[in-house]
MARNU-254200 format. One line per field, with one value per residue (C-alpha): x, y, z. Coordinates in pm, 1 decimal, always signed. Each point is the difference from the previous one (the first is absolute). Layout:
BEGIN
east	c(X,...);
north	c(Y,...);
up	c(Z,...);
This chain:
BEGIN
east	c(-708.4,+188.0,-142.5,+210.6,-148.0,+202.7,-64.4,+59.7,-113.1,-192.4,-212.1,+24.5,+257.5,-124.7,+321.7,+140.0,+367.5,+13.0,-153.7,+160.8,-65.4,-156.0,-262.8,+20.8,-300.9,+14.0,-340.4,-175.4,-189.4,-224.4,-122.8,+25.5,+179.3,+325.4,+227.1,+305.5,+105.2,+340.1,+100.9,+336.8,+163.5,+16.5,+348.4,-54.2,-102.6,+243.7,-108.4,-54.8,+87.6,-341.1,-138.0,+312.2,+7.2,-369.9,+47.9,+286.7,-231.3,-246.4,-272.9,-244.5,-242.3,+55.2,-292.2,+66.0,-179.4,+234.9,+293.0,+190.8,-25.5,+369.1,-37.4,-315.3,+192.9,+283.2,-247.3,-147.8,+353.3,+40.8,-337.6,-156.8,-362.6,-69.7,-327.2,+1.4,-229.6,-88.0,-238.5,+19.4,+240.9,+44.4,+258.8,-151.3,-352.5,+132.1,+139.8,-314.2,-218.8,+226.6,-13.1,-377.1,-25.6,-136.8,+292.2,-120.0,+238.9,+13.5,+245.4,+372.7,+109.2,+355.4,+56.5,+358.6);
north	c(-730.2,+304.8,+345.7,+316.5,+345.3,+324.5,+201.8,+360.5,+125.0,-325.0,+38.2,-141.8,+229.0,+222.9,-54.5,-351.6,+86.0,+265.7,-196.6,-20.1,-368.7,-311.3,-196.5,-369.8,-220.4,-378.7,-120.4,-335.1,+28.3,-300.2,+147.3,+358.8,+126.3,+164.3,-238.9,+223.9,+364.0,+168.5,+364.4,+61.1,+334.2,+76.4,-43.0,+328.4,+118.9,-107.8,-102.0,-374.8,-71.4,-50.2,-271.4,-211.8,+70.4,-84.3,-323.7,-90.0,+73.3,-255.0,+236.2,-151.3,+295.1,+374.9,+229.3,+368.1,+327.9,+111.3,-150.3,+88.1,-221.8,-99.0,-137.2,-187.8,-166.2,-96.5,-158.4,-206.0,-115.8,-112.5,-181.5,+235.7,+102.1,+372.8,+155.8,+371.8,+282.9,-132.7,+240.3,-160.6,+187.1,-267.6,-254.5,-297.2,+80.5,+38.0,-353.4,-145.8,+174.3,-122.9,-366.1,+26.0,+157.1,+323.9,+242.4,+327.6,+141.0,+321.9,+164.3,-57.1,+326.8,-37.0,+132.2,-106.0);
up	c(+1152.7,+115.8,-64.3,+14.4,+54.0,-14.0,+316.6,+106.6,+341.3,+55.4,-315.9,-351.7,-164.4,-280.0,-197.2,+6.2,-48.0,+270.7,+289.1,+344.1,+57.7,-144.9,+187.6,-83.5,+60.5,-15.8,-111.2,+15.5,-328.8,+71.5,+328.6,-128.7,+305.6,+97.7,+190.6,+38.0,-24.3,-20.0,-50.2,-168.2,-80.4,-370.6,-145.8,-185.8,-343.3,-265.8,-351.4,-19.2,+364.8,+160.8,-231.7,+55.4,+373.8,+42.7,-196.8,+235.6,+295.4,-141.3,-118.4,-247.2,-14.1,+40.0,+82.8,-74.9,-60.5,-274.9,-186.2,-315.7,-307.0,+12.7,+353.7,-102.8,-283.3,+235.2,+239.1,-283.6,-89.8,+362.6,-8.4,+252.2,-50.8,+32.2,+116.8,-83.3,+103.9,+345.6,+171.9,+346.7,+227.2,+265.9,-122.9,+184.0,-117.9,-354.9,+10.4,+158.5,-257.8,-279.8,+105.1,+30.4,-346.2,+146.0,-32.6,-150.3,-256.7,-196.6,-234.0,+27.0,+161.4,-129.6,-351.4,-74.8);
């Protein structure tokens, strides 16, 4: 499985579409551990671009603090699971907590 986390200044980005980079984590689900990590600059915020781009990058799960409903629908169309409202600021810890079923989530901070 490949997890994607939007990142700004090294932390989980508050707004998915306006992040600086994406942290990609390759995960061994059986062993519940990260086996690879890659940071890639965001291709930018353009309606409909990121779900397609992340699918092309092999993402199967996106962990975000906030994301608009249109983007969520596009991810579902691309068979990418979305975890919204992540409260963990460290991208790697967010992924580890998610695979262990311990990721704390709150409200989706994006309202569009």
